[in-house]
C-alpha beads as a LAMMPS data file, in Angstrom:
LAMMPS data file: protein, C-alpha beads

77 atoms
76 bonds

1 atom types
1 bond types

-500.0 500.0 xlo xhi
-500.0 500.0 ylo yhi
-500.0 500.0 zlo zhi

Masses

1 110.0

Atoms # bond

1 1 1 -460.133 326.753 24.828
2 1 1 -459.060 323.700 22.877
3 1 1 -457.552 320.879 24.918
4 1 1 -455.029 318.558 23.329
5 1 1 -455.361 314.822 23.952
6 1 1 -453.066 312.008 22.907
7 1 1 -454.880 308.948 21.625
8 1 1 -452.951 305.699 21.979
9 1 1 -453.492 302.496 20.012
10 1 1 -451.721 299.279 20.895
11 1 1 -449.222 298.172 18.215
12 1 1 -449.243 294.517 19.254
13 1 1 -450.432 292.181 16.477
14 1 1 -452.984 290.503 18.750
15 1 1 -454.354 293.714 20.243
16 1 1 -455.396 296.510 17.857
17 1 1 -457.656 298.761 19.875
18 1 1 -457.749 302.289 21.232
19 1 1 -457.649 302.051 24.987
20 1 1 -457.541 305.608 26.170
21 1 1 -456.942 309.270 25.634
22 1 1 -454.601 311.189 27.895
23 1 1 -453.695 314.849 28.244
24 1 1 -449.972 314.129 28.192
25 1 1 -447.620 311.211 27.642
26 1 1 -446.553 311.070 31.283
27 1 1 -450.150 310.358 32.305
28 1 1 -450.277 307.471 29.817
29 1 1 -447.034 306.023 31.206
30 1 1 -448.411 306.349 34.732
31 1 1 -451.389 304.222 33.667
32 1 1 -449.064 301.462 32.398
33 1 1 -448.630 302.277 28.723
34 1 1 -445.247 301.464 27.152
35 1 1 -444.150 304.176 24.735
36 1 1 -441.066 303.482 22.608
37 1 1 -438.195 305.771 21.737
38 1 1 -439.281 308.242 19.106
39 1 1 -442.859 307.617 20.238
40 1 1 -443.635 305.624 17.084
41 1 1 -444.774 302.440 18.849
42 1 1 -446.844 302.104 21.981
43 1 1 -448.386 299.176 23.818
44 1 1 -451.371 298.942 26.176
45 1 1 -450.824 297.899 29.817
46 1 1 -451.816 294.283 29.126
47 1 1 -449.289 293.916 26.259
48 1 1 -446.538 296.216 27.558
49 1 1 -444.770 293.641 29.740
50 1 1 -443.990 291.373 26.762
51 1 1 -442.490 294.272 24.779
52 1 1 -440.241 295.743 27.458
53 1 1 -436.521 294.882 27.295
54 1 1 -436.926 292.289 24.553
55 1 1 -433.469 292.750 23.030
56 1 1 -432.486 291.679 19.528
57 1 1 -434.577 288.481 19.674
58 1 1 -437.874 290.365 19.756
59 1 1 -441.076 289.331 21.490
60 1 1 -441.405 285.687 22.476
61 1 1 -445.005 284.604 22.923
62 1 1 -444.439 280.874 23.473
63 1 1 -441.897 278.726 25.274
64 1 1 -439.634 276.931 22.812
65 1 1 -440.185 273.198 22.491
66 1 1 -436.637 272.314 23.514
67 1 1 -436.758 274.197 26.787
68 1 1 -437.041 272.188 30.013
69 1 1 -439.700 273.296 32.491
70 1 1 -439.242 273.392 36.274
71 1 1 -441.711 270.538 36.806
72 1 1 -439.672 268.259 34.533
73 1 1 -436.494 268.992 36.504
74 1 1 -438.183 268.329 39.865
75 1 1 -439.754 265.054 38.701
76 1 1 -436.428 263.694 37.408
77 1 1 -434.588 264.389 40.698

Bonds

1 1 1 2
2 1 2 3
3 1 3 4
4 1 4 5
5 1 5 6
6 1 6 7
7 1 7 8
8 1 8 9
9 1 9 10
10 1 10 11
11 1 11 12
12 1 12 13
13 1 13 14
14 1 14 15
15 1 15 16
16 1 16 17
17 1 17 18
18 1 18 19
19 1 19 20
20 1 20 21
21 1 21 22
22 1 22 23
23 1 23 24
24 1 24 25
25 1 25 26
26 1 26 27
27 1 27 28
28 1 28 29
29 1 29 30
30 1 30 31
31 1 31 32
32 1 32 33
33 1 33 34
34 1 34 35
35 1 35 36
36 1 36 37
37 1 37 38
38 1 38 39
39 1 39 40
40 1 40 41
41 1 41 42
42 1 42 43
43 1 43 44
44 1 44 45
45 1 45 46
46 1 46 47
47 1 47 48
48 1 48 49
49 1 49 50
50 1 50 51
51 1 51 52
52 1 52 53
53 1 53 54
54 1 54 55
55 1 55 56
56 1 56 57
57 1 57 58
58 1 58 59
59 1 59 60
60 1 60 61
61 1 61 62
62 1 62 63
63 1 63 64
64 1 64 65
65 1 65 66
66 1 66 67
67 1 67 68
68 1 68 69
69 1 69 70
70 1 70 71
71 1 71 72
72 1 72 73
73 1 73 74
74 1 74 75
75 1 75 76
76 1 76 77
């Protein structure tokens, strides 16, 4: 009997590697994989958090230079 496996590769620019093979997509989601609508893009558990609910602005990897940090606010008070 031939068993079908889904092989997932992370679509993040910094992480192009095959992490795992799963029997079904629900098992991959249970292990932390983020699978997009239409199942065209997927992200490994270490990259998935940055790609969830990003909105129209897309993924933000760095804090913008004009943004004030919490430590700056506490030191000025």
